[in-house]
matplotlib code that plots the C-alpha trace (Angstrom):
import matplotlib.pyplot as plt

x = [-11.4, -10.1, -12.2, -10.4, -12.5, -14.6, -13.0, -15.1, -14.5, -14.2, -16.6, -18.9, -18.1, -14.2, -13.9, -16.3, -13.9, -10.8, -12.6, -13.6, -9.8, -8.7, -11.2, -10.5, -6.8, -7.1, -6.7, -3.7, -2.0, -2.8, -1.1, 1.9, 1.9, 2.0, 4.7, 6.7, 6.3, 7.3, 10.4, 11.5, 10.7, 10.2, 13.6, 12.1, 9.2, 11.3, 13.9, 11.9, 10.4, 14.1, 14.1, 16.5, 19.4, 20.6, 18.8, 20.5, 18.1, 19.6, 20.7, 18.2, 15.4, 16.2, 16.4, 13.3, 11.3, 12.1, 11.3, 7.9, 7.3, 8.2, 5.6, 3.0, 3.6, 3.6, 0.2, -1.4, 0.1, -0.8, -4.6, -4.7, -3.5, -6.2, -8.6, -10.6, -11.4, -10.4, -8.1, -7.1, -3.8, -2.8, -3.6, -1.4, 1.4, 1.3, 1.3, 4.1, 6.2, 5.7, 6.6, 9.6, 10.6, 10.6, 12.3, 15.0, 15.1, 15.5, 18.2, 20.0, 19.6, 21.1, 24.0, 24.6, 24.6, 27.4, 25.1, 25.8, 29.6, 29.9, 27.5, 28.4, 31.8, 32.1, 35.1, 32.5, 29.0, 27.4, 27.9, 25.6, 23.0, 23.0, 22.5, 19.7, 17.9, 18.4, 16.5, 13.8, 13.1, 12.8, 10.0, 8.2, 8.2, 7.3, 4.3, 3.3, 3.5, 1.2, -1.4, -1.3, -1.8, -4.7, -6.4, -5.5, -3.6, -1.6, -2.2, 0.9, 1.0, 1.2, 3.8, 6.0, 5.5, 6.1, 8.9, 10.6, 10.3, 12.1, 14.7, 15.7, 15.7, 17.9, 20.5, 20.6, 20.9, 23.6, 25.5, 25.1, 25.9, 27.8, 29.7, 30.6, 31.5, 34.6, 34.7, 35.5, 35.1, 33.8, 31.1, 30.3, 29.6, 27.9, 25.5, 24.1, 22.3, 21.4, 19.8, 18.0, 16.7, 15.1, 13.6, 12.3, 10.2, 9.3, 8.2, 6.1, 4.4, 3.9, 2.3, -0.1, -1.2, -1.6, -4.3, -5.7, -5.8, -6.0, -2.4, -1.1, 0.7, 2.3, 3.7, 4.8, 6.7, 8.6, 9.4, 10.8, 12.8, 14.7, 14.9, 16.5, 19.2, 20.1, 20.4, 22.6, 24.6, 25.0, 26.4, 28.9, 30.3, 29.7, 29.8, 27.0, 24.0, 24.3, 26.2, 23.2, 19.8, 18.8, 17.8, 18.2, 16.0, 13.5, 12.8, 13.7, 11.7, 8.5, 9.0, 9.2, 6.1, 3.9, 5.0, 4.0, 0.9, -0.2, -0.5, -4.3, -5.0, -3.2, -5.1, -8.4, -8.3, -8.5]
y = [17.8, 14.6, 11.4, 8.0, 6.3, 3.4, 0.0, -2.6, -5.1, -2.7, -3.6, -0.6, -0.9, -0.8, 3.1, 2.9, 0.1, 2.4, 5.3, 3.4, 2.1, 5.6, 6.8, 3.9, 4.7, 8.4, 8.3, 6.1, 8.1, 11.4, 10.1, 9.0, 12.5, 14.3, 12.0, 12.7, 16.5, 16.4, 14.3, 16.4, 19.7, 19.5, 21.4, 24.5, 24.4, 23.5, 26.1, 29.2, 27.6, 27.1, 23.5, 22.9, 25.1, 25.6, 24.8, 21.7, 18.6, 15.7, 12.9, 10.4, 12.6, 12.6, 8.9, 8.5, 10.8, 8.8, 5.5, 7.0, 7.8, 4.1, 3.0, 5.3, 3.9, 0.4, 1.1, 1.8, -1.2, -3.6, -2.2, -3.2, -6.8, -9.5, -7.1, -8.3, -6.3, -6.0, -2.8, -3.9, -5.5, -2.3, -0.3, -2.8, -2.3, 1.3, 1.3, -1.2, 0.9, 4.1, 2.1, 0.7, 4.2, 5.8, 2.5, 2.9, 6.7, 5.9, 3.3, 6.4, 8.4, 5.9, 5.6, 9.2, 9.6, 6.9, 4.6, 1.5, 1.7, -1.2, -3.3, -2.2, -0.4, 1.9, 4.4, 7.2, 6.5, 9.1, 6.6, 4.2, 7.1, 8.2, 4.6, 4.0, 7.3, 6.5, 3.1, 4.8, 7.6, 4.9, 3.2, 6.6, 7.2, 3.7, 4.1, 7.4, 6.1, 3.1, 5.5, 7.7, 4.9, 3.6, 6.9, 8.1, 11.2, 11.4, 14.9, 15.4, 19.1, 18.6, 16.1, 18.3, 21.3, 19.7, 17.3, 19.9, 22.5, 20.5, 19.2, 22.6, 23.7, 20.7, 21.5, 25.1, 24.5, 22.1, 24.5, 27.5, 25.4, 22.4, 23.2, 26.7, 25.7, 24.1, 20.4, 16.9, 16.8, 13.3, 14.1, 17.2, 15.2, 12.5, 15.2, 16.2, 12.8, 12.3, 15.7, 14.9, 11.8, 13.8, 16.3, 13.3, 12.5, 16.3, 16.3, 13.1, 14.2, 17.7, 16.4, 14.2, 17.3, 19.4, 16.9, 15.8, 18.5, 15.9, 15.1, 18.5, 17.3, 14.5, 17.1, 19.3, 16.6, 15.8, 19.6, 19.8, 16.8, 18.4, 21.8, 19.9, 18.4, 21.6, 23.0, 20.1, 20.6, 24.2, 23.4, 20.9, 23.0, 26.6, 26.4, 26.2, 28.5, 29.2, 27.7, 26.4, 25.2, 22.2, 23.8, 20.4, 18.4, 21.1, 20.7, 17.1, 15.8, 17.6, 16.5, 12.9, 13.5, 14.9, 12.0, 9.3, 10.9, 11.1, 7.4, 7.6, 10.0, 7.9, 4.7, 6.2, 7.7, 4.0]
z = [4.0, 2.1, 3.1, 2.6, -0.3, 0.4, 0.0, -1.9, 0.8, 3.8, 6.8, 7.4, 11.2, 10.7, 11.0, 14.0, 15.6, 15.1, 16.4, 19.6, 20.1, 19.7, 22.4, 24.8, 24.6, 25.2, 29.0, 28.7, 26.0, 28.0, 31.0, 29.0, 27.3, 30.7, 31.8, 28.8, 29.0, 32.8, 32.2, 29.2, 30.3, 34.1, 34.7, 33.2, 35.5, 38.6, 37.9, 38.6, 41.7, 43.0, 43.0, 40.2, 39.2, 35.6, 32.3, 31.1, 30.9, 32.8, 30.6, 32.1, 31.5, 27.8, 27.7, 29.6, 27.5, 24.4, 26.2, 27.0, 23.5, 22.6, 24.9, 23.6, 20.2, 21.2, 23.1, 19.7, 18.1, 21.0, 20.9, 17.3, 17.7, 17.4, 16.0, 12.9, 9.6, 6.1, 6.7, 10.3, 9.0, 7.2, 10.5, 12.3, 9.8, 9.9, 13.7, 13.6, 11.3, 13.3, 16.5, 14.8, 13.8, 17.3, 18.7, 16.3, 17.1, 20.9, 20.0, 18.3, 21.4, 23.5, 21.0, 20.9, 24.6, 24.8, 26.8, 24.6, 24.3, 26.8, 24.7, 21.1, 21.2, 18.5, 17.6, 17.3, 18.7, 16.8, 13.7, 15.6, 16.2, 12.5, 11.3, 13.9, 13.0, 9.2, 9.7, 11.9, 9.2, 6.5, 8.8, 9.1, 5.3, 4.6, 6.9, 5.4, 1.7, 2.7, 4.1, 1.1, -1.2, 0.6, 1.2, -2.3, -0.7, -4.0, -5.3, -7.5, -6.7, -3.0, -3.0, -5.4, -3.2, 0.2, -0.8, -3.0, -0.5, 2.3, 0.1, -0.9, 2.8, 3.7, 1.1, 1.7, 5.6, 5.0, 2.8, 5.2, 8.4, 7.4, 4.2, 5.3, 8.8, 10.2, 11.2, 9.9, 6.0, 6.0, 8.6, 6.6, 3.3, 5.2, 6.7, 3.4, 2.4, 6.0, 6.0, 2.8, 4.4, 7.0, 4.7, 3.0, 6.2, 6.5, 3.0, 3.0, 6.2, 4.8, 1.6, 3.6, 5.8, 2.7, 1.5, 4.9, 7.9, 10.6, 9.8, 10.6, 13.6, 11.7, 9.4, 12.3, 13.7, 10.5, 10.3, 13.7, 13.5, 10.5, 12.3, 15.3, 13.1, 11.6, 15.1, 16.1, 12.7, 13.6, 17.1, 15.5, 12.6, 13.7, 17.5, 20.3, 20.0, 23.6, 26.3, 28.5, 27.4, 25.1, 21.8, 20.0, 22.5, 22.7, 19.0, 18.5, 21.6, 20.6, 16.9, 17.9, 20.0, 17.3, 15.1, 17.6, 18.8, 15.3, 14.8, 16.2, 13.3, 10.7, 11.4, 12.0, 8.4, 7.0]

ax = plt.figure().add_subplot(projection="3d")
ax.plot(x, y, z, "-o")
ax.set_aspect("equal")
plt.show()
């Protein structure tokens, strides 16, 4: 297992302090995780009991689940505010960027759901969603790069393997799903760089996980996010996979959740 190298000015108690913060936050984060799971997937529990008909997740449940993840990320950032230590500012930056990433992603969810049209009217709300997700993923990537540099998770083979694999997967997926599908040509070509950006997140998180097993959930989140985007693209350019159910949200939601709940593993590596 990779161990973050000692910093010449790093306080010996910092790792202990970060671990203590993580332990103190566990009850709160566990409650938020339970709430997120029930809000997003509760319909699949209530359906067999006869309390809910259909398999489509209500829109308010989707939006609420994203807001709960923002709260979970903000909980980590708030817990780091005011803490002293040589590496604490870096921990705060990583938590801040991850919180900003999920916040921008949630804004994208509201755009895509058409909930912001009265505030920010757009000809196509999807444009606002794509822009928000783009900024969010840049935040994720920036946080991961900062962590990689500090902890020397810079093995070239790991980065080439992970980043290369996901970029190739994104291009192949775009070609099979979007290029060979039917739909708006402008949207089709815009989907290529967007998919490659999402593959960048999957690649960066995957490269970290190949060198540090404690970041496996972070990498899983990045992979699920890209997979959810490919499923969404299939629905747009090829037609829905099935008339009921939420295949996009059942991959996108857990993907975002894994990314957010990996913040603890990221900062405690410092």
